[in-house]
C-alpha positions as CSV (number, residue, x, y, z in Angstrom):
1,M,11.7,-21.3,-11.0
2,K,13.4,-18.5,-9.0
3,N,11.6,-15.2,-9.0
4,F,13.5,-12.4,-10.6
5,W,12.8,-10.0,-7.8
6,D,14.2,-12.3,-5.1
7,G,17.7,-11.5,-6.1
8,E,17.2,-7.8,-6.0
9,L,17.4,-6.9,-2.3
10,V,17.7,-3.1,-2.7
11,G,15.8,-0.6,-4.8
12,K,17.4,0.2,-8.1
13,K,15.8,2.7,-10.5
14,E,17.6,0.8,-13.4
15,L,15.1,-2.0,-12.9
16,L,12.1,0.2,-13.9
17,R,10.6,-0.3,-17.3
18,L,8.3,2.3,-18.9
19,L,5.2,1.4,-21.0
20,T,5.4,3.2,-24.3
21,R,2.6,4.1,-26.8
22,D,3.8,1.2,-29.0
23,G,2.9,-1.3,-26.3
24,K,6.5,-2.0,-25.2
25,W,8.1,-2.0,-21.8
26,L,11.2,0.0,-22.4
27,R,14.4,-0.6,-20.4
28,W,16.0,2.2,-18.3
29,E,19.2,2.5,-20.2
30,G,19.4,3.1,-23.9
31,E,20.6,0.7,-26.5
32,K,23.9,2.0,-28.0
33,E,24.9,1.8,-31.7
34,D,26.9,-1.4,-32.6
35,P,29.9,-0.5,-34.7
36,D,30.0,-4.1,-36.0
37,D,26.4,-4.1,-36.9
38,P,25.3,-1.1,-39.1
39,S,21.7,-2.2,-39.0
40,K,21.6,-1.7,-35.2
41,K,20.6,1.9,-34.5
42,P,20.9,3.6,-31.1
43,K,17.7,3.6,-29.1
44,A,16.9,5.8,-26.2
45,G,15.9,4.2,-22.9
46,C,13.2,5.4,-20.6
47,K,15.5,7.1,-18.1
48,D,14.9,10.7,-19.3
49,Q,11.2,10.2,-19.7
50,V,10.7,8.8,-16.2
51,E,13.0,11.3,-14.5
52,E,11.1,14.1,-16.2
53,A,7.7,12.7,-15.1
54,L,8.8,12.2,-11.5
55,L,10.3,15.7,-11.3
56,A,7.0,17.1,-12.5
57,A,5.2,15.1,-9.9
58,L,7.4,16.5,-7.1
59,H,6.6,20.0,-8.3
60,S,2.9,19.6,-8.9
61,T,0.6,21.9,-6.9
62,N,-1.1,18.8,-5.3
63,V,0.6,15.5,-4.8
64,V,-1.5,12.4,-3.8
65,V,0.2,9.1,-3.1
66,L,-1.5,5.7,-2.8
67,L,0.5,2.8,-1.4
68,G,-0.8,-0.8,-1.4
69,S,0.5,-3.9,0.2
70,G,3.4,-4.2,-2.3
71,A,4.9,-1.1,-0.8
72,S,5.5,-2.9,2.6
73,F,7.4,-5.8,1.2
74,S,10.6,-3.8,1.2
75,A,10.4,-3.5,5.0
76,K,12.7,-6.2,6.5
77,N,13.3,-7.6,10.0
78,E,16.5,-9.6,10.2
79,G,15.3,-13.2,10.6
80,G,11.6,-12.1,10.2
81,P,8.8,-11.6,10.6
82,N,8.1,-9.5,7.5
83,A,5.1,-8.1,5.6
84,P,2.7,-11.0,4.8
85,G,1.2,-11.6,1.4
86,M,-2.3,-13.0,0.9
87,G,-0.8,-16.5,0.6
88,D,1.0,-16.0,3.9
89,L,-2.3,-15.0,5.6
90,W,-4.0,-18.2,4.3
91,H,-1.4,-20.4,5.8
92,A,-1.2,-18.4,9.0
93,V,-4.9,-18.7,9.6
94,R,-4.8,-22.4,8.7
95,D,-2.2,-23.0,11.3
96,A,-4.0,-20.9,13.9
97,V,-7.3,-22.7,13.4
98,S,-5.7,-26.1,13.5
99,E,-3.2,-25.2,16.2
100,G,-3.5,-28.6,17.9
101,N,-3.3,-30.5,14.6
102,L,-0.7,-29.1,12.3
103,V,-0.1,-32.5,10.5
104,D,-3.3,-32.5,8.4
105,H,-5.0,-29.2,9.5
106,K,-8.3,-31.1,9.7
107,E,-10.2,-28.4,11.6
108,F,-9.4,-25.7,9.0
109,D,-9.7,-27.9,5.9
110,D,-13.1,-29.3,6.9
111,L,-14.6,-25.9,7.5
112,A,-13.0,-24.4,4.3
113,K,-14.3,-27.4,2.3
114,K,-17.8,-27.0,3.7
115,V,-17.9,-23.3,3.0
116,M,-16.1,-23.2,-0.4
117,G,-16.9,-26.7,-1.7
118,G,-13.3,-27.6,-2.1
119,L,-9.6,-27.0,-1.2
120,P,-6.6,-25.7,-3.1
121,Q,-4.4,-28.4,-4.7
122,N,-1.1,-29.5,-3.1
123,D,2.2,-28.5,-4.6
124,S,4.9,-30.8,-5.8
125,E,6.1,-31.2,-2.2
126,G,2.7,-32.2,-0.9
127,K,2.0,-28.8,0.8
128,Q,-1.4,-27.2,0.3
129,K,-1.2,-24.2,-2.0
130,A,-2.5,-21.0,-0.6
131,G,-6.2,-20.3,-1.2
132,D,-8.1,-17.1,-1.4
133,I,-8.4,-15.9,2.2
134,E,-10.6,-12.9,1.1
135,S,-13.1,-15.3,-0.5
136,L,-13.2,-17.7,2.4
137,L,-13.8,-14.9,5.0
138,S,-16.4,-13.3,2.8
139,L,-18.4,-16.5,2.5
140,C,-18.1,-17.2,6.2
141,K,-19.4,-13.7,7.0
142,M,-22.3,-14.2,4.6
143,Q,-23.2,-17.5,6.2
144,I,-23.1,-16.0,9.6
145,E,-25.5,-13.2,8.6
146,L,-27.9,-15.7,7.0
147,L,-27.8,-18.0,10.0
148,N,-28.3,-15.2,12.4
149,I,-31.5,-14.2,10.6
150,R,-32.7,-17.8,10.7
151,A,-31.8,-18.1,14.4
152,K,-34.0,-15.1,15.2
153,N,-37.0,-16.2,13.1
154,D,-36.9,-20.0,13.4
155,P,-37.9,-21.4,16.8
156,D,-36.6,-24.8,15.7
157,F,-33.3,-23.5,14.5
158,A,-30.9,-26.5,14.6
159,D,-27.7,-25.0,13.1
160,G,-26.5,-23.3,16.3
161,P,-23.3,-25.4,16.5
162,W,-22.4,-24.6,12.9
163,L,-23.0,-20.8,13.5
164,D,-20.9,-20.9,16.6
165,E,-18.1,-22.6,14.7
166,L,-18.2,-20.0,12.0
167,I,-18.1,-17.1,14.5
168,E,-15.1,-18.6,16.3
169,F,-13.3,-19.3,13.0
170,V,-13.7,-15.6,11.9
171,R,-12.6,-14.5,15.4
172,V,-9.4,-16.6,15.2
173,A,-8.7,-15.6,11.6
174,E,-9.0,-11.9,12.2
175,N,-6.9,-12.0,15.4
176,T,-4.2,-14.0,13.4
177,I,-4.3,-11.4,10.6
178,L,-3.9,-8.6,13.1
179,G,-0.9,-10.3,14.6
180,K,0.8,-10.9,11.2
181,V,0.5,-7.3,10.0
182,G,1.9,-5.9,13.2
183,F,5.5,-6.8,12.2
184,V,7.1,-3.3,12.3
185,G,9.3,-2.6,15.3
186,A,12.2,-0.5,16.4
187,G,14.7,-2.7,14.5
188,T,12.8,-2.9,11.2
189,D,14.7,-1.8,8.2
190,L,12.7,0.7,6.1
191,P,15.0,2.0,3.4
192,A,12.3,2.6,0.7
193,Q,9.9,4.4,3.0
194,L,12.7,6.6,4.4
195,A,13.9,7.5,0.9
196,F,10.4,8.2,-0.3
197,L,9.4,10.5,2.6
198,K,12.8,12.2,2.6
199,K,12.4,13.3,-1.1
200,F,8.9,14.6,-0.7
201,A,9.8,16.3,2.6
202,R,11.8,18.8,0.6
203,R,8.8,20.2,-1.3
204,S,8.1,23.8,-0.6
205,P,5.9,24.1,2.6
206,E,4.0,26.9,0.8
207,K,2.4,24.2,-1.4
208,P,-0.5,22.0,-0.2
209,R,0.7,19.1,1.9
210,V,1.4,15.8,0.3
211,K,-1.6,13.5,0.9
212,L,-0.4,10.0,1.5
213,F,-3.1,7.2,1.3
214,T,-2.4,3.6,2.1
215,T,-4.4,0.4,2.3
216,N,-1.8,-1.1,4.6
217,Y,-2.6,-1.8,8.3
218,D,1.1,-1.8,9.3
219,L,3.2,1.1,10.8
220,C,5.9,1.3,8.1
221,V,5.1,4.9,7.1
222,E,4.6,6.1,10.7
223,T,7.9,4.5,11.8
224,A,9.8,5.9,8.9
225,G,8.3,9.4,9.6
226,L,9.4,9.2,13.2
227,R,13.0,8.3,12.3
228,L,13.1,11.2,9.8
229,G,11.5,13.7,12.1
230,V,8.7,14.6,9.7
231,V,5.2,15.3,10.9
232,L,2.3,13.0,9.9
233,I,-1.2,14.5,10.4
234,D,-3.3,11.4,10.5
235,G,-6.6,12.6,11.9
236,F,-5.8,12.0,15.6
237,S,-5.6,14.5,18.3
238,H,-2.4,15.4,20.2
239,S,-4.0,14.8,23.6
240,A,-2.8,12.1,26.1
241,E,-5.4,9.8,24.7
242,Q,-5.3,10.4,21.0
243,R,-8.8,10.4,19.4
244,F,-9.7,10.4,15.7
245,N,-11.6,13.3,14.4
246,R,-11.6,14.1,10.6
247,D,-11.4,17.9,11.5
248,H,-7.8,17.3,12.5
249,F,-6.9,17.0,8.8
250,D,-7.7,20.7,8.5
251,H,-5.0,21.6,11.0
252,D,-1.5,22.4,10.0
253,I,1.9,22.9,11.8
254,V,3.4,26.4,11.9
255,R,6.3,28.1,13.6
256,R,5.7,31.5,15.1
257,A,8.2,33.8,16.9
258,A,7.2,34.8,20.4
259,S,7.6,38.4,19.5
260,G,5.6,38.4,16.3
261,T,2.4,37.3,14.7
262,K,3.7,36.0,11.4
263,A,3.2,32.2,11.0
264,D,5.9,30.2,9.1
265,Y,4.7,26.8,7.7
266,L,6.9,23.9,8.9
267,D,8.5,21.8,6.2
268,G,8.2,18.1,6.1
269,V,4.5,17.8,7.0
270,F,2.3,15.0,5.4
271,H,-1.3,14.0,5.6
272,L,-1.6,10.3,6.2
273,Y,-4.9,8.5,5.5
274,K,-5.1,4.8,6.3
275,L,-8.0,3.6,4.1
276,H,-8.4,0.2,5.7
277,G,-7.5,1.1,9.3
278,S,-4.4,0.4,11.3
279,V,-3.0,-2.1,13.8
280,D,-2.8,0.6,16.5
281,W,-6.4,1.8,16.2
282,R,-9.1,0.7,18.6
283,R,-12.8,1.4,18.7
284,R,-14.1,1.9,22.3
285,S,-17.6,0.7,23.3
286,D,-18.8,4.3,22.9
287,E,-17.7,4.2,19.2
288,V,-14.8,6.6,19.8
289,V,-11.7,5.6,17.8
290,I,-8.4,6.0,19.7
291,R,-4.8,5.1,19.1
292,S,-3.8,2.2,21.3
293,V,-1.6,-0.9,21.2
294,D,-3.6,-2.7,23.9
295,A,-4.7,-6.2,23.2
296,P,-8.1,-6.2,21.6
297,G,-11.1,-6.8,23.8
298,E,-14.9,-6.2,24.0
299,D,-14.3,-2.6,24.9
300,R,-11.5,-2.0,22.5
301,K,-12.0,-3.6,19.1
302,P,-9.5,-3.4,16.2
303,V,-10.4,-0.8,13.6
304,L,-9.5,-2.8,10.4
305,I,-11.3,-3.7,7.2
306,Y,-10.1,-7.3,7.1
307,P,-9.4,-9.0,3.7
308,R,-12.9,-9.7,2.4
309,S,-14.7,-9.1,-0.9
310,S,-17.3,-7.2,1.2
311,K,-14.8,-4.4,1.9
312,Y,-16.9,-2.0,-0.2
313,Q,-19.8,-2.1,2.2
314,E,-17.6,-1.7,5.3
315,A,-15.9,1.4,3.8
316,F,-19.1,3.4,4.5
317,G,-18.5,3.4,8.2
318,S,-16.4,6.0,10.1
319,P,-13.5,6.5,10.1
320,Y,-13.2,4.8,6.7
321,L,-15.8,7.0,5.1
322,D,-13.8,10.1,6.0
323,M,-10.7,8.6,4.4
324,F,-12.4,7.7,1.2
325,A,-14.1,11.1,0.9
326,A,-10.7,12.7,1.3
327,L,-9.3,10.5,-1.5
328,Q,-12.2,11.4,-3.9
329,A,-11.8,15.1,-3.1
330,A,-8.1,15.1,-3.6
331,L,-8.4,13.5,-7.0
332,R,-10.7,16.2,-8.2
333,E,-8.2,19.1,-7.5
334,P,-6.5,20.8,-10.4
335,D,-2.8,20.3,-11.2
336,T,-2.7,17.0,-9.2
337,T,-0.3,14.1,-9.6
338,L,-1.4,10.7,-8.3
339,I,1.4,8.3,-7.5
340,V,0.3,4.7,-7.1
341,S,2.7,1.9,-6.0
342,G,2.1,-1.6,-4.7
343,F,-1.6,-1.4,-5.3
344,G,-3.0,-4.1,-7.5
345,F,-6.5,-2.5,-8.3
346,A,-8.2,-5.4,-6.7
347,D,-10.4,-3.1,-4.5
348,D,-13.1,-1.6,-6.6
349,H,-14.0,0.9,-3.9
350,I,-10.6,2.5,-4.5
351,S,-10.1,1.7,-8.2
352,A,-13.4,3.2,-9.3
353,P,-12.7,6.7,-7.9
354,I,-9.2,6.7,-9.5
355,W,-10.7,5.8,-12.9
356,S,-13.4,8.4,-12.5
357,A,-10.7,11.0,-11.8
358,I,-8.8,9.9,-14.9
359,E,-12.0,10.3,-17.0
360,T,-13.0,13.8,-15.6
361,N,-9.9,15.6,-14.3
362,L,-7.9,16.6,-17.4
363,S,-5.1,18.1,-15.2
364,L,-4.6,14.9,-13.3
365,R,-1.3,13.1,-13.9
366,L,-0.8,9.5,-12.9
367,V,2.4,7.7,-12.1
368,L,1.5,4.0,-11.7
369,C,4.2,1.5,-10.6
370,D,3.8,-2.2,-9.9
371,R,6.1,-5.1,-10.4
372,G,3.4,-7.4,-11.7
373,F,2.8,-5.8,-15.1
374,V,5.6,-7.9,-16.7
375,E,6.1,-11.6,-16.1
376,H,9.2,-11.9,-14.0
377,Q,10.7,-14.6,-16.2
378,K,10.9,-12.1,-19.1
379,L,13.1,-9.7,-16.9
380,F,16.1,-12.1,-16.6
381,D,17.5,-11.2,-20.0
382,E,18.9,-7.7,-19.3
383,D,19.9,-7.2,-22.9
384,V,16.3,-7.1,-24.1
385,Q,15.5,-3.5,-24.7
386,E,11.8,-3.9,-25.1
387,I,9.2,-6.4,-23.8
388,D,5.8,-6.7,-25.4
389,L,2.8,-5.6,-23.3
390,D,0.6,-8.5,-22.2
391,L,-2.8,-7.5,-20.9
392,G,-3.9,-11.1,-20.2
393,G,-2.9,-11.2,-16.6
394,Q,-3.9,-7.6,-15.7
395,R,-7.0,-6.6,-13.7
396,H,-9.8,-4.6,-15.3
397,Y,-8.7,-1.1,-14.4
398,Q,-5.0,-1.8,-15.0
399,S,-5.9,-3.0,-18.5
400,K,-7.9,0.1,-19.2
401,I,-5.1,2.4,-18.0
402,A,-2.6,0.6,-20.2
403,R,-4.8,1.0,-23.2
404,L,-5.0,4.7,-22.5
405,V,-1.2,4.9,-22.6
406,Q,-1.3,3.1,-26.0
407,Q,-3.8,5.6,-27.3
408,G,-1.4,8.4,-26.5
409,D,-2.6,9.8,-23.1
410,T,0.4,11.7,-22.0
411,R,-0.9,12.2,-18.5
412,I,-0.1,8.6,-17.6
413,T,3.3,7.2,-16.7
414,M,3.1,3.4,-16.2
415,L,6.1,1.6,-14.8
416,N,7.0,-2.0,-14.1
417,G,9.0,-2.1,-10.9
418,R,8.8,-2.2,-7.1
419,F,8.1,0.6,-4.6
420,E,11.7,0.6,-3.6
421,D,12.8,1.1,-7.3
422,L,10.4,4.0,-7.6
423,A,11.7,5.5,-4.4
424,D,15.3,5.3,-5.7
425,A,14.2,6.9,-9.0
426,L,12.5,9.9,-7.4
427,P,14.9,12.9,-7.9
428,M,16.0,14.9,-4.9
429,I,14.7,18.5,-5.0
430,S,17.7,20.8,-5.0
431,G,18.1,23.3,-2.2
432,K,17.3,22.7,1.5
433,T,15.8,24.9,4.1
434,D,17.9,25.9,7.1
435,R,16.0,23.5,9.3
436,Q,16.6,20.6,6.9
437,L,20.4,21.5,6.8
438,L,20.4,21.5,10.7
439,R,18.6,18.2,10.8
440,D,21.2,16.7,8.4
441,R,24.1,18.0,10.6
442,L,22.6,16.6,13.7
443,E,22.0,13.2,12.0
444,K,25.7,13.1,11.0
445,L,26.7,13.9,14.6
446,R,24.5,11.0,16.0
447,E,26.0,8.6,13.4
448,G,29.5,9.7,14.4
449,D,28.7,9.2,18.1
450,G,27.2,5.8,17.4
451,A,23.8,6.9,18.9
């Protein structure tokens, strides 16, 4: 069956649905009175409630944003490649491991069967369904660790070939994943990222900077920021070789006249924290993390937390630890709004701090948006004003948050929709600074010149 979202190529706020205290997903527009049916009373939609919540978010003292992989699906390259899902990564790794045997993928399938005990079933067309790449890589890593211990302690160790095969498999898998997530280029269309950043760039520079956290490795946010001319403070120095140092997050961008001492905070400045690393980060042999697009090598290893269930343990190394510490600290600040989109709460090392903040920070407001809360088949009938909440397919923390909404927790706004729909729904703050007006004029000139 066709997926509802496949036919919606651009973000539309009208596609958002709000979870009400009654356990209903309420449509954007209201239901009008039917003159031919006296029993049908008018019913308000969620439009006003959502717009009010989003406007309050824009004006909060502190704004924290968390974007997951779903936020990158809106980025498009004409003809591909585009942001991969977990299923795409399974098939990409399967093809890479069995590069010389794409008919039956024997090399990949034999290893996966040996590690996992079985393979995913085939679909109706005979193609293997995508398996759990996180689980497979996690089990491979566990076996490598155990075999390494045996190899050191057992003089008669006989599983050397199997250990070498596992190590090579993980190497190929990780390099394949690195290649798949590096899909953003000069021609990539980023409408949702541009709209999202543009609306938050108009916040008063006197307020704390928006803290933007993402689990994505790709460069969607950085590329959109470059096109808009906003500044992203991401922990790297401004030297010729950019090095990571967490102290750079304490820096800010100001404008100061040559003849005076007064500093004027620059508008459109964000803090960007990449919780799982980035495609353009490399760790040198001396453990220094630099920004580089060079091909990975022994002296420049990618800085990524690859899809594995053991991500929790890896998050305690630098620079990841610095990023997670910043997230926990940001969620404890008073008068804070947390906006979460495209994040499925599958990572407990991120989900647990969010839930802890909900429990302890009474001034924390949460706007949670994901397209997976409502089964897409139920969205085809646009005349349905309300859709019943179904917690059956939700993850643990998602279910707990939904139950809080039902219990009347007014701090939480829970929306079914995509990142691009949320970006479209965000209101534009009225009023622009002189610099923003100049930027708009210059942009219009460039468009007119065809530049």
